[in-house]
Short mmCIF file of the C-alpha atoms (twelve columns), coordinates in Angstrom:
data_MODEL
# 
_entry.id   MODEL 
# 
loop_
_atom_site.group_PDB 
_atom_site.id 
_atom_site.type_symbol 
_atom_site.label_atom_id 
_atom_site.label_alt_id 
_atom_site.label_comp_id 
_atom_site.label_asym_id 
_atom_site.label_seq_id 
_atom_site.Cartn_x 
_atom_site.Cartn_y 
_atom_site.Cartn_z 
_atom_site.pdbx_PDB_model_num 
ATOM 1  C CA . MET A 1  0.000   0.000   0.000   1 
ATOM 2  C CA . LEU A 2  1.206   3.513   -0.732  1 
ATOM 3  C CA . SER A 3  2.308   5.690   2.111   1 
ATOM 4  C CA . LYS A 4  0.250   8.789   2.781   1 
ATOM 5  C CA . SER A 5  2.913   11.068  1.337   1 
ATOM 6  C CA . LYS A 6  3.255   9.000   -1.882  1 
ATOM 7  C CA . ASN A 7  -0.519  8.864   -2.207  1 
ATOM 8  C CA . ARG A 8  -0.739  12.651  -1.818  1 
ATOM 9  C CA . GLN A 9  2.052   13.111  -4.349  1 
ATOM 10 C CA . LEU A 10 0.345   10.855  -6.897  1 
ATOM 11 C CA . PHE A 11 -3.041  12.511  -6.606  1 
ATOM 12 C CA . GLY A 12 -1.438  15.943  -6.539  1 
ATOM 13 C CA . SER A 13 0.330   15.183  -9.821  1 
ATOM 14 C CA . LEU A 14 -2.880  13.951  -11.408 1 
ATOM 15 C CA . LYS A 15 -4.836  16.975  -10.170 1 
ATOM 16 C CA . ASP A 16 -2.178  19.342  -11.514 1 
ATOM 17 C CA . TYR A 17 -2.259  17.611  -14.887 1 
ATOM 18 C CA . HIS A 18 -6.055  17.782  -14.957 1 
ATOM 19 C CA . ARG A 19 -6.041  21.452  -14.007 1 
ATOM 20 C CA . GLN A 20 -3.357  22.351  -16.555 1 
ATOM 21 C CA . TYR A 21 -4.547  20.448  -19.592 1 
ATOM 22 C CA . LEU A 22 -7.926  18.766  -19.235 1 
ATOM 23 C CA . LYS A 23 -10.001 21.349  -17.382 1 
ATOM 24 C CA . LYS A 24 -9.601  23.996  -20.064 1 
ATOM 25 C CA . THR A 25 -12.658 24.095  -22.283 1 
ATOM 26 C CA . ASN A 26 -10.801 24.910  -25.484 1 
ATOM 27 C CA . PRO A 27 -7.065  24.626  -25.018 1 
ATOM 28 C CA . ASP A 28 -5.281  26.201  -27.946 1 
ATOM 29 C CA . LEU A 29 -2.113  24.117  -28.000 1 
ATOM 30 C CA . ASP A 30 0.575   24.446  -30.595 1 
ATOM 31 C CA . GLU A 31 3.124   21.708  -31.233 1 
ATOM 32 C CA . SER A 32 5.297   22.598  -28.233 1 
ATOM 33 C CA . GLY A 33 2.252   22.849  -25.948 1 
ATOM 34 C CA . THR A 34 1.073   19.422  -27.057 1 
ATOM 35 C CA . ARG A 35 4.547   18.009  -26.428 1 
ATOM 36 C CA . LEU A 36 4.572   19.484  -22.905 1 
ATOM 37 C CA . MET A 37 1.128   18.020  -22.230 1 
ATOM 38 C CA . ILE A 38 2.207   14.544  -23.358 1 
ATOM 39 C CA . ASN A 39 5.487   14.689  -21.428 1 
ATOM 40 C CA . SER A 40 3.650   15.728  -18.261 1 
ATOM 41 C CA . PHE A 41 1.248   12.832  -18.641 1 
ATOM 42 C CA . SER A 42 4.120   10.427  -19.304 1 
ATOM 43 C CA . GLN A 43 5.816   11.455  -16.061 1 
ATOM 44 C CA . ALA A 44 2.613   10.966  -14.056 1 
ATOM 45 C CA . LYS A 45 2.043   7.638   -15.794 1 
ATOM 46 C CA . LYS A 46 5.570   6.454   -14.916 1 
ATOM 47 C CA . LEU A 47 4.983   7.311   -11.256 1 
ATOM 48 C CA . LEU A 48 1.666   5.476   -11.271 1 
ATOM 49 C CA . ILE A 49 3.232   2.380   -12.866 1 
ATOM 50 C CA . ARG A 50 6.149   2.385   -10.417 1 
ATOM 51 C CA . TRP A 51 3.864   2.718   -7.391  1 
ATOM 52 C CA . THR A 52 1.541   0.012   -8.730  1 
ATOM 53 C CA . GLU A 53 4.490   -2.353  -9.127  1 
ATOM 54 C CA . LEU A 54 5.600   -1.593  -5.568  1 
ATOM 55 C CA . PHE A 55 2.071   -2.183  -4.287  1 
ATOM 56 C CA . VAL A 56 1.822   -5.540  -6.070  1 
ATOM 57 C CA . LYS A 57 5.255   -6.583  -4.812  1 
ATOM 58 C CA . GLN A 58 4.351   -5.620  -1.255  1 
ATOM 59 C CA . SER A 59 0.995   -7.431  -1.514  1 
ATOM 60 C CA . ASN A 60 2.729   -10.556 -2.766  1 
ATOM 61 C CA . LEU A 61 5.188   -10.428 0.119   1 
ATOM 62 C CA . MET A 62 2.384   -10.060 2.631   1 
ATOM 63 C CA . THR A 63 0.380   -12.977 1.229   1 
ATOM 64 C CA . SER A 64 3.441   -15.224 1.041   1 
ATOM 65 C CA . LYS A 65 4.126   -14.666 4.752   1 
ATOM 66 C CA . LYS A 66 0.693   -16.010 5.752   1 
# 
C-alpha cells in the first residue's frame, strides 16, 4: 500500500495535470504545448506504474508470509 505522502504526491500530480490540460474548455495548443502536455502525462504515468508495481510486490510479500 502507498504511504500517505506517496498517495498525496500521486493525486497531486494527477490533479495538476487535470487542471493544466484537461479542465480547459478549449485549449489552444501548438506543437510545443502538445509536447509538454504529453510529457507531463508520461511522467505521471511512470509514477503510477512504479507505485503500482511496488504495491503488487508488497501485496505478494504479505500474502506469502501467511
